[in-house]
C-alpha positions as CSV (number, residue, x, y, z in Angstrom):
1,M,0.4,0.2,0.2
2,L,0.9,3.7,-0.7
3,M,2.1,5.3,2.8
4,S,3.4,8.1,3.9
5,F,7.5,8.4,4.9
6,E,6.9,8.3,8.9
7,A,4.2,5.1,8.2
8,A,7.2,3.2,6.2
9,S,9.4,3.8,9.2
10,A,7.6,3.2,11.9
11,R,7.0,0.0,9.9
12,I,10.5,-0.8,9.8
13,K,11.0,0.4,13.5
14,D,8.4,-2.5,14.5
15,G,10.8,-5.3,12.8
16,K,8.3,-6.1,9.7
17,L,9.7,-7.6,6.2
18,L,8.9,-5.2,3.5
19,H,9.5,-4.2,0.2
20,I,9.7,-0.9,-0.8
21,A,9.3,1.6,-3.7
22,G,9.8,5.4,-3.5
23,A,11.7,8.4,-4.4
24,E,15.2,8.2,-4.0
25,A,15.6,11.0,-1.4
26,L,12.9,9.1,1.1
27,L,14.6,5.5,0.1
28,R,18.1,7.1,1.5
29,K,16.7,8.7,4.4
30,L,14.9,5.7,5.6
31,P,16.1,3.8,9.0
32,K,18.2,0.4,8.7
33,G,15.8,-2.7,9.3
34,R,14.6,-6.0,7.4
35,W,13.8,-4.1,3.9
36,I,14.9,-3.7,0.3
37,G,14.2,-0.9,-1.6
38,G,13.9,0.8,-5.5
39,S,13.5,3.9,-6.8
40,T,10.7,4.8,-8.8
41,E,7.7,7.8,-8.0
42,Y,4.9,5.8,-9.9
43,F,2.5,3.4,-8.7
44,M,-0.3,1.4,-9.0
45,T,-2.8,2.0,-6.3
46,E,-6.5,0.5,-5.1
47,E,-7.2,4.5,-5.9
48,G,-5.5,4.1,-9.7
49,G,-2.4,5.2,-11.2
50,K,-0.1,7.9,-9.0
51,V,3.0,9.6,-9.2
52,S,4.2,10.9,-6.3
53,G,7.7,12.1,-4.8
54,S,6.6,12.5,-1.3
55,H,4.9,8.6,-0.8
56,L,6.2,4.7,-0.8
57,Y,4.8,2.0,-1.6
58,I,5.6,-1.0,0.9
59,T,4.6,-4.9,0.5
60,E,4.9,-6.6,3.6
61,F,5.7,-10.5,3.9
62,P,5.7,-12.8,6.9
63,Y,8.5,-15.0,5.6
64,E,11.5,-16.3,6.3
65,F,14.5,-14.8,4.7
66,S,17.6,-13.5,3.9
67,I,18.4,-10.1,2.0
68,Q,21.9,-10.2,-0.6
69,S,23.5,-7.2,-2.8
70,Y,25.0,-8.2,-6.0
71,G,27.8,-6.9,-8.0
72,M,29.1,-8.1,-11.3
73,S,31.5,-10.4,-10.1
74,D,28.3,-12.7,-8.0
75,I,25.0,-11.7,-9.6
76,E,25.2,-14.7,-11.3
77,N,24.7,-16.9,-8.1
78,V,21.4,-15.0,-7.5
79,A,19.3,-17.8,-8.5
80,S,21.7,-20.7,-6.6
81,D,21.8,-18.5,-3.5
82,A,17.3,-18.1,-3.4
83,Y,15.4,-20.5,-1.4
84,D,14.3,-24.1,-3.3
85,N,11.0,-23.2,-1.9
86,G,10.1,-19.8,-2.3
87,F,10.7,-16.8,-4.6
88,S,13.1,-13.7,-4.6
89,I,12.8,-9.8,-5.3
90,L,15.8,-8.5,-7.4
91,I,15.8,-4.6,-7.9
92,I,18.7,-3.7,-10.2
93,P,19.4,0.2,-10.9
94,F,18.1,1.0,-14.6
95,D,21.1,1.7,-17.0
96,S,23.7,0.1,-14.7
97,A,26.2,-1.8,-16.1
98,L,24.7,-4.7,-13.8
99,H,21.0,-4.1,-15.8
100,I,23.0,-4.5,-19.0
101,E,24.5,-7.7,-18.0
102,Y,21.8,-9.2,-16.3
103,A,19.7,-8.5,-19.7
104,N,22.2,-10.2,-21.8
105,S,23.0,-13.1,-19.4
106,A,20.4,-14.0,-16.5
107,A,19.0,-16.8,-18.8
108,G,22.2,-18.4,-18.5
109,Y,22.8,-18.1,-15.0
110,R,22.7,-21.2,-12.5
111,D,19.9,-22.7,-11.5
112,M,18.2,-19.7,-13.0
113,F,14.4,-21.0,-14.4
114,F,14.5,-23.7,-11.5
115,K,14.0,-21.4,-8.7
116,N,11.4,-18.3,-9.1
117,I,13.3,-14.6,-9.2
118,A,10.7,-11.8,-9.9
119,G,11.9,-8.1,-9.6
120,W,12.3,-5.1,-11.4
121,I,14.5,-2.3,-13.0
122,S,14.4,0.7,-10.9
123,G,14.2,4.8,-12.3
124,V,13.3,7.8,-11.7
125,N,10.8,10.4,-12.3
126,M,10.9,11.3,-16.0
127,S,10.0,14.4,-15.4
128,A,12.5,15.3,-12.6
129,E,16.7,16.2,-12.8
130,G,19.2,15.3,-10.4
131,Q,17.8,11.7,-9.6
132,T,19.7,8.2,-9.9
133,P,18.2,4.9,-10.2
134,V,19.0,2.9,-6.9
135,A,19.1,-0.2,-5.6
136,V,18.4,-0.3,-1.2
137,N,20.1,-2.9,1.2
138,G,17.7,-1.6,4.2
139,M,19.9,-4.3,6.8
140,T,23.2,-2.1,6.2
141,G,21.9,1.0,4.9
142,E,23.7,0.9,1.6
143,V,22.7,2.4,-1.0
144,F,23.8,1.6,-5.1
145,T,23.9,2.6,-8.1
146,D,26.0,0.0,-9.5
147,K,24.9,-3.1,-7.1
148,A,21.4,-5.4,-7.0
149,V,19.8,-6.1,-3.9
150,A,17.3,-8.9,-3.7
151,L,15.5,-10.6,-1.1
152,H,15.3,-14.3,-1.0
153,M,12.1,-15.5,1.2
154,K,11.3,-19.2,1.7
155,I,7.6,-19.9,1.9
156,P,6.3,-22.5,4.1
157,A,6.1,-26.2,2.8
158,D,2.7,-26.6,2.3
159,K,3.0,-23.8,0.0
160,T,4.3,-23.2,-3.6
161,A,5.4,-19.9,-5.2
162,S,5.3,-19.0,-8.9
163,I,6.0,-16.6,-11.2
164,S,3.0,-14.7,-14.0
165,I,3.5,-12.6,-17.1
166,V,0.8,-10.4,-18.5
167,N,0.9,-9.3,-22.1
168,I,-1.0,-7.1,-23.4
169,F,0.5,-7.3,-26.9
170,S,1.3,-10.0,-29.4
171,Q,2.8,-10.1,-32.8
172,D,0.8,-8.2,-36.2
173,E,0.9,-10.9,-38.4
174,D,0.1,-8.3,-41.2
175,A,3.8,-6.7,-40.3
176,P,7.6,-8.1,-41.6
177,V,9.5,-9.8,-39.9
178,I,12.9,-8.5,-38.3
179,E,15.6,-10.5,-37.3
180,F,19.1,-9.0,-35.6
181,T,22.5,-10.4,-36.0
182,E,24.1,-8.6,-32.6
183,E,22.0,-8.9,-29.5
184,G,22.3,-5.7,-27.2
185,F,20.3,-2.5,-26.5
186,L,21.6,-0.3,-29.3
187,V,20.7,-1.2,-33.0
188,K,22.0,-0.3,-36.2
189,T,20.6,-2.3,-38.6
190,C,18.7,-5.5,-38.7
191,L,17.2,-8.1,-41.8
192,I,13.6,-7.2,-42.7
193,D,12.1,-10.0,-44.5
194,G,15.9,-11.3,-45.2
195,K,16.8,-8.2,-45.9
196,E,19.9,-5.6,-44.0
197,T,18.7,-2.3,-43.5
198,S,18.9,1.0,-41.1
199,F,16.2,0.2,-38.1
200,A,16.2,3.5,-37.7
201,D,15.6,4.2,-41.1
202,Y,12.9,1.6,-41.3
203,I,11.1,3.2,-38.3
204,T,11.3,6.0,-39.6
205,Q,10.1,5.9,-43.5
206,N,7.6,3.7,-42.3
207,N,5.9,5.9,-39.2
208,I,6.2,2.6,-36.7
209,D,4.4,4.0,-33.7
210,T,7.7,3.6,-30.8
211,R,4.7,3.4,-28.1
212,M,4.2,-0.2,-29.7
213,P,6.9,-2.8,-28.8
214,L,8.2,-5.0,-31.4
215,V,7.4,-8.6,-30.0
216,G,9.7,-11.5,-30.5
217,D,8.4,-14.9,-30.8
218,Y,10.4,-17.1,-27.7
219,S,8.8,-20.8,-29.0
220,G,5.3,-19.4,-29.0
221,N,5.8,-16.7,-26.4
222,G,5.5,-13.4,-27.1
223,V,8.7,-11.4,-25.3
224,N,8.1,-7.2,-25.7
225,I,11.5,-5.1,-27.3
226,G,10.0,-1.3,-25.4
227,F,11.8,1.6,-27.7
228,R,13.6,4.2,-26.2
229,D,14.7,6.9,-28.4
230,I,17.0,7.2,-31.5
231,I,20.1,8.9,-31.5
232,D,22.5,9.4,-34.8
233,G,20.8,6.3,-36.3
234,V,21.1,4.4,-33.2
235,V,17.7,2.6,-31.4
236,R,17.9,2.2,-28.2
237,V,15.5,-0.1,-26.8
238,Y,15.0,-0.9,-23.1
239,S,15.9,-5.1,-23.5
240,P,17.9,-6.4,-25.4
241,V,17.4,-8.1,-28.9
242,F,18.7,-11.3,-29.7
243,P,19.8,-13.1,-32.9
244,G,17.7,-16.4,-34.1
245,I,14.7,-14.6,-32.9
246,R,11.9,-13.4,-35.3
247,Y,10.6,-10.3,-34.3
248,R,7.4,-8.0,-35.6
249,A,5.5,-5.3,-34.7
250,A,2.9,-5.5,-32.1
251,K,-0.7,-5.2,-32.6
252,R,-1.8,-1.8,-31.9
253,V,-3.2,-1.3,-28.3
254,T,-5.8,1.8,-27.8
255,D,-7.8,0.9,-24.6
256,Y,-4.5,-0.3,-21.2
257,V,-6.6,-0.6,-18.7
258,K,-9.5,-2.8,-21.0
259,E,-7.1,-4.7,-22.4
260,F,-4.8,-5.8,-19.1
261,N,-8.9,-6.0,-16.7
262,S,-9.7,-8.6,-20.1
263,R,-6.8,-10.8,-19.5
264,L,-6.8,-10.5,-15.9
265,T,-10.4,-11.5,-15.3
266,E,-10.0,-15.4,-14.9
267,R,-7.2,-14.6,-12.5
268,T,-7.0,-13.8,-8.9
269,N,-5.3,-11.6,-6.6
270,A,-6.1,-13.7,-4.0
271,D,-2.8,-15.4,-4.0
272,V,-0.7,-12.3,-5.1
273,V,1.7,-11.7,-3.0
274,F,3.9,-8.9,-5.0
275,S,3.5,-7.4,-9.0
276,C,5.0,-4.2,-10.8
277,N,4.2,-2.6,-13.9
278,C,6.3,-1.1,-16.6
279,L,6.2,2.9,-17.3
280,L,5.8,2.5,-20.5
281,N,2.9,0.9,-20.1
282,F,1.7,3.7,-17.3
283,L,2.7,6.1,-20.1
284,Y,1.2,5.5,-23.0
285,G,-1.8,3.9,-21.6
286,E,-2.1,7.3,-19.5
287,L,-2.6,5.4,-16.2
288,E,-2.4,7.8,-13.6
289,G,-5.5,8.0,-12.2
290,K,-6.9,4.9,-13.9
291,S,-7.3,1.7,-11.9
292,I,-5.9,-2.1,-13.1
293,E,-7.9,-4.1,-11.0
294,A,-6.1,-6.1,-8.3
295,F,-2.9,-5.6,-9.1
296,Y,-1.0,-3.0,-7.2
297,G,2.6,-2.0,-7.0
298,P,5.5,-0.4,-8.2
299,I,5.9,1.2,-11.6
300,T,9.1,0.5,-12.9
301,F,11.9,0.8,-15.9
302,G,11.7,-2.9,-16.7
303,E,10.5,-6.1,-15.1
304,I,11.9,-9.2,-13.9
305,A,10.7,-13.0,-14.5
306,Y,13.9,-14.8,-14.5
307,Q,15.0,-12.9,-17.0
308,L,14.7,-9.2,-18.2
309,V,11.0,-8.6,-19.5
310,N,9.7,-5.0,-20.8
311,Q,6.3,-3.6,-21.6
312,T,4.4,-6.1,-18.8
313,L,3.1,-6.6,-15.9
314,V,4.6,-9.5,-13.3
315,Y,3.3,-11.0,-10.4
316,V,4.1,-13.4,-8.0
317,S,1.7,-16.1,-6.2
318,V,1.8,-18.1,-3.2
319,L,-0.4,-21.0,-3.5
320,D,-1.2,-24.2,-1.3
321,K,0.2,-27.3,-3.3
């Protein structure tokens, strides 16, 4: 829930185990305790989407836990460090070297996909200057711009955890196939139906709406690539493209709230213990003041469902076995 700095501080002092999302300045002032945090000023609440630099979004957990920080040398251990029966929330600062490393390599980390690793990429208020994406280890009080923090949680033996992704986008089957010969966040050229071309020129000449992502076909599952900007003929994206994947432009979505809620009608929030949604959905869907039913939490600069995903809603459920 969204609460004041004073109320959040009181929860920490009471010894509660917390995940906290909020403005960098507030996170830096919170007392030490059993919590991890990441920077954002965008939230989805029961009253709808909100932007606030004066409140913090708090998620409380009742589980056995450990909190660990990870740098470039040991981020590959994040899944192997997780509990066998449980889930982890991982927070990585946006645009850090660790963000790029995780995006490119997480799928190959030891025990990845055998443990439940969820989380998000921390960011800033896009309308404010002087902010830095951070991840915070509340146990030590350390504030990182170049490291990740993870809250590993062990759940009761009669429970099981699962991670789900809600993606309102799908490939436009009438659009040409786009492929890439190199992986990464910076794209100069691509293959359009097998023909090499400048990706920036293709976007401009075909009036591609970059509010809609590319959607890659990963063995029948759609994975989004959100557009960041185009600078000097280089297309920057929010998650990396990979060779060997067939991408297409997404079908147009005009009503984000309707699309999300229609895909959530058969799901229940009764067992949801954590969720986050992408900033691009918040901005392009004009979600401020609008509600996505039953799924509340931080609005993020990228989502983690084992590996990095983008322009999606991610949630964790804890269910009876």
